[in-house]
C-alpha positions in Angstrom: 5.8 -64.3 -20.7 6.7 -61.0 -19.7 4.5 -58.1 -19.3 5.2 -54.4 -20.2 4.1 -51.4 -18.5 5.0 -47.9 -19.8 4.8 -44.7 -18.0 4.8 -41.6 -20.3 4.9 -38.1 -18.4 6.4 -35.1 -18.2 7.1 -34.6 -15.0 9.8 -37.0 -14.1 8.5 -37.1 -9.9 5.5 -38.0 -12.0 7.4 -41.0 -13.7 9.6 -41.5 -10.3 6.5 -42.1 -8.7 4.3 -45.0 -10.8 7.4 -46.6 -10.9 7.5 -46.7 -7.5 4.9 -47.6 -7.3 4.8 -50.7 -9.2 8.5 -51.8 -8.9 7.0 -55.3 -6.5 5.6 -56.0 -9.9 9.5 -56.6 -11.0 9.9 -60.0 -9.2 7.0 -61.4 -11.2 8.3 -60.6 -14.3 7.0 -56.9 -15.5 9.3 -54.7 -17.2 8.8 -51.0 -16.6 9.4 -48.5 -19.2 9.2 -44.8 -18.8 9.2 -42.1 -21.3 9.3 -38.5 -21.0 7.1 -36.8 -23.6 4.4 -38.0 -25.9 6.4 -38.7 -29.1 9.0 -40.7 -27.3 6.0 -42.9 -25.7 4.3 -43.3 -29.5 7.6 -44.6 -30.0 7.7 -47.0 -27.7 4.2 -48.2 -27.8 4.9 -49.0 -31.7 8.1 -50.3 -31.0 7.5 -52.6 -27.8 3.4 -52.6 -27.6 3.5 -52.9 -23.4 0.2 -54.5 -22.1 -0.3 -51.5 -19.8 0.2 -47.4 -20.4 0.2 -45.2 -17.9 -0.3 -41.8 -19.7 0.0 -38.3 -18.9 -2.4 -35.4 -20.4 -0.9 -32.2 -20.3 2.4 -32.9 -22.1 4.6 -31.2 -24.2 4.2 -31.5 -28.4 1.8 -34.7 -28.8 -0.1 -34.5 -25.2 -1.7 -37.7 -24.1 -5.1 -37.8 -25.9 -3.0 -37.7 -29.2 -1.1 -40.3 -28.6 -4.5 -41.9 -27.4 -5.9 -41.1 -30.8 -3.1 -42.3 -32.9 -2.8 -45.6 -31.2 -6.3 -46.5 -31.2 
């Protein structure tokens, strides 16, 4: 069974940095997904139910705290 990791941040360089740090895990079957804002991140969480979410706090629209509250 493969694992899924979701990276949610509005800053492209932050998403890229985390992706690069995790890319070695892709060889072990980990799927890395990204979202550019809280709304898209929340939608991905609902649809894909990732095992781990890296979530930016300060994002326009729905911020990271609101995403956490909604998921909880």
